[in-house]
C-alpha positions as CSV (number, residue, x, y, z in Angstrom):
1,M,-57.9,108.0,136.9
2,V,-60.5,109.0,134.3
3,D,-59.5,107.1,130.3
4,T,-59.5,109.2,128.0
5,K,-61.5,109.6,125.1
6,L,-60.2,108.7,121.6
7,N,-60.7,109.6,118.3
8,L,-61.8,107.0,115.2
9,I,-59.0,107.1,112.9
10,A,-59.3,105.5,109.5
11,G,-61.1,102.7,111.6
12,N,-59.1,102.3,115.0
13,W,-59.8,104.2,118.6
14,T,-56.5,106.6,118.4
15,A,-55.1,109.0,120.8
16,G,-53.9,112.3,120.0
17,T,-51.3,114.5,120.2
18,S,-53.1,116.3,123.3
19,E,-56.6,116.2,125.3
20,V,-59.2,118.3,126.7
21,E,-61.1,118.2,129.6
22,N,-65.0,118.4,129.4
23,R,-67.3,119.3,132.7
24,N,-70.8,119.8,133.0
25,P,-72.1,123.1,132.8
26,S,-74.4,122.0,135.5
27,D,-71.9,121.3,138.1
28,L,-68.4,122.2,137.3
29,S,-66.9,120.0,139.7
30,D,-68.6,117.1,137.5
31,L,-65.6,115.6,134.9
32,V,-67.5,114.5,132.1
33,G,-64.1,112.9,130.2
34,L,-61.0,114.0,128.6
35,F,-61.0,113.5,125.2
36,A,-58.2,113.3,122.5
37,Q,-57.5,116.0,119.9
38,A,-56.3,114.8,116.5
39,S,-53.2,115.5,114.4
40,A,-53.4,117.0,111.3
41,D,-51.3,113.6,110.2
42,Q,-54.1,111.6,111.6
43,L,-56.8,113.6,109.6
44,E,-54.9,113.2,106.5
45,T,-54.5,109.5,107.4
46,T,-58.4,108.9,108.0
47,L,-59.4,111.0,104.9
48,D,-57.2,108.5,102.5
49,Q,-58.7,105.5,104.4
50,A,-62.2,107.4,103.9
51,R,-61.4,107.5,100.0
52,I,-61.1,104.0,99.8
53,A,-64.1,102.9,102.4
54,Q,-66.0,104.9,100.3
55,A,-66.1,102.7,96.8
56,E,-66.2,99.6,99.1
57,W,-69.2,101.3,100.5
58,A,-70.7,102.2,97.3
59,A,-71.1,98.8,95.9
60,Y,-72.7,97.8,98.9
61,G,-76.4,96.1,98.2
62,I,-78.9,98.7,99.0
63,E,-80.6,96.2,101.3
64,R,-77.6,95.6,103.2
65,K,-77.1,99.8,103.8
66,Y,-80.7,99.7,104.9
67,N,-79.9,97.4,107.8
68,V,-76.8,99.4,108.6
69,L,-78.8,102.8,109.7
70,N,-81.4,101.4,110.8
71,A,-79.4,99.3,113.1
72,I,-78.0,102.4,114.4
73,G,-81.2,104.6,114.9
74,T,-82.7,101.4,116.7
75,E,-79.8,101.5,119.2
76,M,-79.8,104.7,119.6
77,M,-83.5,105.0,120.2
78,A,-83.3,102.0,122.5
79,R,-80.7,103.8,124.3
80,A,-82.5,107.2,124.4
81,E,-82.4,107.7,128.1
82,E,-78.8,106.4,128.9
83,L,-77.7,108.3,125.8
84,G,-79.6,111.4,126.4
85,T,-78.7,111.8,130.3
86,L,-75.3,112.5,128.7
87,L,-76.1,114.6,126.6
88,S,-77.6,116.9,129.2
89,R,-75.2,116.4,131.4
90,E,-72.7,117.9,129.2
91,E,-74.4,120.2,127.1
92,G,-76.8,121.5,130.0
93,K,-80.1,121.3,128.2
94,P,-83.1,119.6,130.6
95,L,-83.3,115.9,130.2
96,A,-86.8,115.6,129.1
97,E,-84.8,117.6,125.7
98,G,-81.8,115.7,126.5
99,K,-83.9,112.2,126.2
100,G,-86.0,113.8,123.4
101,E,-83.2,114.9,121.4
102,V,-81.0,111.7,120.9
103,Y,-84.8,110.1,120.5
104,R,-85.3,111.7,117.4
105,A,-81.6,111.7,116.1
106,G,-82.4,107.8,116.0
107,Q,-85.7,108.5,113.7
108,F,-83.5,110.3,111.2
109,F,-81.4,107.2,111.2
110,T,-84.4,104.9,110.4
111,Y,-85.8,107.5,107.7
112,Y,-83.0,107.2,106.0
113,A,-82.6,103.7,106.2
114,A,-86.3,103.7,104.1
115,E,-84.7,106.1,101.6
116,T,-81.8,103.6,100.7
117,L,-84.5,101.3,99.4
118,R,-86.1,104.2,97.5
119,Q,-83.1,105.5,95.3
120,I,-84.9,105.2,92.1
121,G,-83.7,106.9,89.3
122,E,-85.7,108.7,86.0
123,N,-85.8,107.0,82.3
124,A,-86.4,108.6,79.1
125,D,-86.3,108.3,75.6
126,S,-83.6,110.9,73.8
127,V,-84.9,112.9,70.9
128,R,-82.5,110.6,68.8
129,D,-84.4,107.9,67.8
130,G,-83.2,104.2,69.0
131,I,-81.5,106.0,72.3
132,E,-82.7,105.5,75.6
133,V,-81.7,107.9,78.8
134,D,-80.9,106.5,82.3
135,V,-80.8,109.1,85.0
136,R,-79.7,108.3,88.4
137,R,-77.7,109.7,91.7
138,E,-74.4,108.9,92.4
139,A,-72.8,109.0,96.1
140,V,-70.3,112.8,96.0
141,G,-67.8,110.8,97.5
142,V,-66.1,112.1,101.1
143,V,-68.2,114.2,102.9
144,A,-66.7,116.0,105.7
145,I,-69.2,116.9,108.4
146,I,-69.1,120.0,111.0
147,S,-71.7,119.9,113.5
148,P,-72.4,122.7,116.8
149,W,-72.8,122.0,120.6
150,N,-76.4,123.2,120.8
151,F,-77.9,120.2,119.6
152,P,-75.2,117.8,119.6
153,T,-76.5,114.4,118.6
154,A,-79.4,115.3,116.2
155,T,-77.5,118.2,114.1
156,A,-75.0,115.5,113.0
157,S,-77.6,112.5,112.8
158,W,-79.8,114.3,110.2
159,K,-76.2,115.0,108.0
160,I,-74.5,111.8,109.1
161,A,-77.6,109.6,108.5
162,P,-78.4,111.1,104.6
163,A,-74.2,111.3,104.1
164,L,-74.2,107.4,104.5
165,A,-77.2,106.5,103.1
166,F,-76.5,107.9,99.7
167,G,-73.1,106.0,99.8
168,N,-71.0,108.7,100.9
169,A,-68.0,108.2,103.6
170,V,-68.0,110.6,106.2
171,V,-65.4,112.1,107.9
172,W,-66.9,114.1,111.8
173,K,-65.7,117.0,113.5
174,P,-67.9,117.7,116.3
175,A,-67.8,120.9,118.8
176,N,-65.3,120.7,121.1
177,L,-67.9,121.7,124.1
178,T,-69.5,118.8,123.5
179,P,-67.2,115.5,122.8
180,A,-68.9,112.9,124.9
181,S,-72.2,112.4,123.0
182,A,-69.8,112.9,119.6
183,V,-67.6,109.5,120.8
184,A,-71.2,107.9,122.2
185,L,-72.2,108.5,118.2
186,A,-69.3,107.3,116.9
187,E,-69.1,104.1,118.8
188,I,-72.6,102.7,117.6
189,I,-72.0,103.9,113.8
190,E,-68.2,102.2,114.3
191,R,-69.6,98.9,115.4
192,Q,-72.1,98.3,112.3
193,D,-71.5,96.8,108.6
194,I,-69.7,98.7,107.4
195,P,-66.0,98.8,105.9
196,K,-63.1,100.1,107.6
197,G,-62.7,104.1,107.8
198,L,-66.1,104.6,106.1
199,F,-67.1,106.6,109.1
200,S,-64.5,108.4,111.0
201,L,-64.3,110.8,114.2
202,V,-62.0,113.6,114.2
203,M,-62.1,116.1,117.5
204,G,-60.0,118.6,117.7
205,S,-60.2,123.1,117.8
206,G,-61.7,124.5,114.7
207,R,-58.7,126.6,113.9
208,D,-56.5,123.6,113.6
209,V,-58.2,120.4,112.5
210,G,-61.7,121.7,111.2
211,Q,-59.3,124.3,109.4
212,R,-57.1,121.9,107.6
213,L,-60.2,119.5,106.9
214,V,-62.5,122.5,104.7
215,E,-59.4,123.0,102.9
216,S,-58.3,119.7,101.8
217,P,-58.8,118.5,98.3
218,K,-60.0,115.4,99.6
219,V,-62.8,116.5,100.6
220,D,-65.7,116.5,98.1
221,A,-68.3,118.2,100.3
222,I,-68.7,119.7,103.2
223,S,-72.3,120.1,105.6
224,F,-71.3,122.7,108.6
225,T,-73.7,124.2,111.3
226,G,-72.7,126.7,112.9
227,S,-72.1,130.9,113.2
228,V,-72.1,133.0,110.0
229,P,-68.4,134.4,109.9
230,V,-67.3,130.5,110.4
231,G,-69.7,129.8,107.5
232,R,-68.5,132.7,105.5
233,G,-64.6,131.5,106.1
234,I,-65.5,127.3,105.0
235,A,-66.9,129.1,102.0
236,S,-63.8,130.8,101.3
237,A,-61.8,127.8,101.6
238,A,-64.2,125.1,100.2
239,V,-64.3,127.7,97.0
240,Q,-60.6,127.1,96.2
241,N,-61.1,123.2,95.6
242,F,-65.0,123.7,94.4
243,T,-65.7,121.6,97.4
244,R,-69.2,122.1,97.4
245,V,-71.1,123.2,100.7
246,Q,-74.0,122.8,102.6
247,M,-74.4,125.7,105.3
248,E,-76.9,126.5,108.1
249,M,-75.5,129.4,110.2
250,G,-77.1,132.7,112.3
251,S,-81.4,133.5,112.8
252,K,-82.9,136.1,114.2
253,N,-86.1,134.2,114.4
254,A,-89.4,136.6,114.8
255,L,-92.9,135.4,115.9
256,A,-95.7,137.6,115.3
257,V,-98.6,137.8,118.0
258,M,-101.5,139.5,116.3
259,D,-104.7,141.2,117.6
260,D,-107.2,138.3,117.1
261,A,-104.6,136.0,119.1
262,D,-105.1,133.2,121.5
263,L,-103.5,135.4,124.7
264,D,-102.6,132.2,126.7
265,L,-101.5,130.2,123.5
266,A,-99.5,133.5,122.2
267,V,-97.7,133.5,125.6
268,S,-97.0,129.7,125.6
269,L,-95.3,129.6,122.1
270,A,-93.3,133.0,123.0
271,I,-92.2,131.0,126.2
272,G,-91.1,128.0,124.9
273,G,-90.2,129.3,121.6
274,A,-88.2,132.1,123.5
275,F,-86.4,129.7,126.6
276,G,-86.8,126.2,125.6
277,G,-83.0,124.6,125.1
278,T,-82.0,128.0,127.7
279,G,-82.4,129.8,124.2
280,Q,-79.1,127.9,122.6
281,K,-81.3,127.2,119.6
282,C,-80.7,128.3,115.9
283,T,-84.8,128.6,115.7
284,A,-85.6,130.7,119.2
285,S,-88.1,133.1,118.5
286,S,-85.9,136.0,120.2
287,R,-88.1,138.5,118.2
288,L,-91.7,138.7,119.5
289,V,-93.2,140.9,117.6
290,V,-97.0,141.8,118.9
291,H,-99.8,144.4,118.3
292,E,-100.4,147.1,120.2
293,A,-103.9,146.2,120.8
294,I,-102.9,143.1,122.6
295,H,-99.5,143.7,123.7
296,D,-99.7,145.3,127.4
297,A,-101.8,141.9,128.0
298,F,-99.6,139.9,126.4
299,V,-96.7,141.4,128.1
300,E,-98.3,141.3,131.6
301,K,-98.6,137.2,131.2
302,L,-95.5,137.1,129.4
303,I,-93.1,138.4,132.5
304,A,-95.0,136.3,134.8
305,G,-94.2,133.3,132.8
306,T,-90.9,133.7,132.5
307,K,-90.2,134.8,135.9
308,A,-92.2,131.3,137.0
309,M,-89.9,129.3,134.7
310,K,-87.6,127.1,137.2
311,V,-83.9,127.2,136.2
312,G,-81.7,124.8,137.6
313,H,-79.4,121.6,137.3
314,A,-79.9,119.7,133.5
315,L,-80.2,116.5,135.3
316,Q,-82.9,117.7,138.1
317,R,-86.4,116.8,138.3
318,G,-88.6,119.9,137.2
319,T,-86.1,121.8,135.6
320,Q,-87.6,124.1,133.0
321,I,-84.1,125.9,132.0
322,G,-80.7,124.6,131.8
323,P,-77.5,126.7,132.2
324,V,-76.1,128.0,129.4
325,V,-73.1,126.0,127.5
326,S,-70.0,127.4,129.1
327,E,-68.6,130.5,130.8
328,Q,-67.9,132.4,127.6
329,Q,-71.7,132.1,126.4
330,L,-72.7,133.3,129.6
331,N,-70.3,136.3,129.4
332,E,-71.5,136.6,125.9
333,N,-75.0,136.7,126.8
334,L,-74.5,138.7,129.9
335,A,-72.8,141.5,127.5
336,Y,-76.2,141.5,125.4
337,V,-78.0,142.4,128.5
338,E,-76.3,145.3,128.9
339,L,-76.0,146.2,125.3
340,G,-80.1,146.1,125.2
341,K,-80.2,148.3,128.2
342,S,-77.4,151.0,126.9
343,E,-79.7,151.1,123.5
344,G,-82.2,151.9,125.5
345,A,-85.0,148.6,126.0
346,E,-86.1,147.8,129.5
347,L,-85.1,144.8,130.6
348,A,-88.2,144.1,132.5
349,C,-86.8,140.6,134.1
350,G,-84.2,138.2,134.4
351,G,-81.2,138.6,132.2
352,Q,-79.2,138.0,135.3
353,R,-76.4,135.7,136.3
354,L,-77.7,133.2,139.2
355,E,-76.0,131.2,142.2
356,M,-77.3,127.6,142.7
357,P,-76.3,124.9,145.0
358,T,-73.9,123.4,142.2
359,Q,-71.4,126.0,140.5
360,G,-72.2,126.2,136.9
361,F,-73.3,128.6,134.2
362,Y,-77.0,129.6,135.2
363,M,-78.9,132.5,134.0
364,S,-82.2,133.9,134.6
365,P,-84.5,133.9,131.1
366,G,-84.9,138.0,130.6
367,V,-87.0,140.2,128.3
368,F,-86.7,143.1,127.2
369,L,-89.5,145.9,126.5
370,N,-90.2,149.3,124.6
371,S,-87.4,147.4,122.2
372,N,-87.2,148.3,117.9
373,N,-86.2,146.6,115.3
374,S,-83.2,149.0,114.7
375,M,-81.7,148.0,118.1
376,K,-78.8,145.3,117.7
377,I,-80.5,142.9,120.0
378,N,-83.4,142.7,117.5
379,R,-80.1,142.8,114.2
380,E,-77.9,140.0,116.2
381,E,-77.8,136.6,116.9
382,M,-77.9,136.0,120.9
383,F,-77.9,132.5,121.5
384,A,-79.5,133.1,125.3
385,P,-82.4,132.7,127.0
386,L,-83.2,136.8,126.1
387,A,-86.0,137.7,123.9
388,A,-87.3,141.0,123.2
389,V,-91.3,142.5,122.3
390,I,-91.4,145.1,119.4
391,K,-95.2,146.8,119.8
392,V,-96.6,147.4,116.2
393,G,-99.6,148.5,115.1
394,S,-101.2,146.4,112.1
395,Y,-100.4,143.4,110.7
396,D,-99.0,144.5,107.9
397,E,-96.0,146.7,109.7
398,A,-95.9,143.1,111.7
399,L,-94.9,141.8,108.5
400,A,-92.6,144.2,107.4
401,T,-90.9,143.8,110.7
402,V,-90.5,140.0,110.7
403,N,-89.1,140.3,107.3
404,D,-86.8,143.5,108.3
405,T,-83.7,140.8,109.0
406,N,-80.3,139.6,107.4
407,F,-81.3,136.0,108.6
408,G,-84.6,134.3,107.2
409,L,-84.5,130.8,109.0
410,T,-87.9,130.3,111.0
411,S,-91.1,132.9,111.4
412,G,-94.4,132.6,113.3
413,I,-97.7,133.8,113.3
414,V,-100.4,133.3,116.3
415,T,-103.8,134.8,115.2
416,Q,-106.9,133.5,114.8
417,N,-107.8,134.6,111.0
418,L,-107.1,132.6,107.7
419,A,-106.4,135.1,105.5
420,K,-103.6,136.5,108.3
421,A,-102.2,133.0,108.5
422,T,-102.4,132.7,104.6
423,H,-101.1,135.9,103.9
424,F,-97.9,135.6,106.4
425,R,-97.4,132.0,105.5
426,R,-97.3,132.8,101.8
427,N,-94.9,136.2,102.5
428,A,-92.6,135.4,105.5
429,R,-89.6,135.5,103.7
430,T,-88.3,132.6,105.8
431,G,-87.2,129.0,105.2
432,C,-89.9,127.7,108.1
433,V,-92.9,129.5,108.6
434,M,-94.9,128.3,111.9
435,V,-98.6,129.1,112.4
436,N,-100.1,129.1,115.9
437,L,-97.0,127.3,116.5
438,P,-93.2,128.0,118.5
439,T,-90.9,128.8,115.8
440,A,-88.5,125.8,117.4
441,G,-89.7,122.9,116.1
442,T,-89.4,121.0,112.9
443,D,-89.9,117.2,111.8
444,Y,-87.3,115.1,110.3
445,H,-89.3,114.2,107.1
446,V,-89.6,117.2,105.7
447,P,-86.7,119.7,104.6
448,F,-84.9,122.3,106.9
449,G,-83.2,125.4,105.7
450,G,-84.0,129.5,105.9
451,R,-82.9,132.3,103.7
452,G,-80.5,135.2,103.8
453,D,-77.6,134.5,105.9
454,S,-79.6,131.8,108.2
455,S,-78.5,129.1,105.3
456,Y,-76.4,128.3,102.3
457,G,-76.4,126.1,99.5
458,P,-79.6,123.0,99.7
459,R,-81.7,122.0,101.6
460,E,-81.2,119.5,104.7
461,Q,-83.4,116.3,105.9
462,G,-86.1,114.7,103.9
463,S,-85.8,113.7,100.6
464,H,-84.3,116.8,99.5
465,A,-80.8,115.8,101.5
466,K,-80.1,113.9,98.1
467,D,-79.4,117.1,96.1
468,F,-76.2,117.8,98.3
469,Y,-75.6,114.1,98.9
470,T,-75.3,112.9,95.4
471,I,-74.5,114.1,92.2
472,V,-76.8,113.2,89.1
473,K,-76.0,111.6,86.4
474,T,-77.4,110.9,82.8
475,S,-76.4,108.2,80.8
476,Y,-77.3,107.6,76.8
477,I,-77.9,103.9,75.8
478,S,-77.9,102.8,72.6
479,S,-78.9,99.0,72.1
480,G,-79.1,98.9,68.1
481,V,-81.5,96.5,66.6
482,P,-82.0,92.9,67.8
483,V,-81.9,90.2,65.4
């Protein structure tokens, strides 16, 4: 018998009204576990307790908060092998990526542990005599966090850690495709020296639990990562209560390869950026914008490198691309393959479902040639191990193509020309710009976010996270004249 993993409701591990199965996308015969689904009443109960707990947590001393967050991060890093294996087992990314994600998630907690000790305000003299001004930040209150399945531990951690560091309570609804990683993280947090109900885990469908959460007047802020349509719905619901929102959504990232690029480096960056994490990254390089002078040589090496990638079980040694996360995702990916071909793009390799020794959602990485930027495969986020090559005739055309999108999360350029690199860095309309690096891969201590349809609201990560998780208070003090 498999025990059902429970939700953390108002400080207590609680059964739900139903449960869902979680199976390994690398091997569907492997049942990862059964996971409780929260009810609407449970959500209300945990929101009420979160309000009480937040007031108590806000009154904790800063060193006490530091100890809590540091303990969470330290344990996650120490258990990266164990928890990374669990993550890869349920999500499908290769084991090395799973372990790396958990370790990085631990670093978010240790970084924000230190931030609790750096909460320094400002002071100033008033324009009026005898009055001093004190400016400081206070917690927002109760924060709803809605996280995705593609980085189930890291994305949740870079939201939860600053929320707690700056004095808030957290109600977390993870993606239903990756509940095991959510429970593992919740168990670590719940064991710490925190008020009862400060942190809650409410697993359930977006349609039921998620929708009720974002519509609740008991929520002060919502941090969401997911699709653009869902983000628009959250924003519409949140504005009814004037709830502050922070949203990271879709992307259509481009890597520009110039005629003076190091060819082997460019191919390596393209393959890693496009197919790392099975292409299921919001920072993936799905558009490869290549100068015509280097195009043919680049394409030859790109196709050879793509064909050489090893697709396999996420936990198998040597696997470079694991399965996609679900059958629905696989079907959507294959539909994009057919769409690309119908638009006139040439599928040079891959893009097919694979039969493997274990039953799972395997797909070969695919490369489109002869594509242009007006095709849907270059306009819409595919979230698949698929990349399309767009040939351009100049640097100016490359930059214009990179910027010709509704999205604006990351972009990159491969060049040995300092002038081009500098001009691109300054003029690419994306929140993150990479020079001679893959478009996927960011640090935890600096801001992350995009433009256009990619992001809405204040930046995530680094010290900029305080702009979302805190509210500024300005106080005026007249102390009088000493006698």
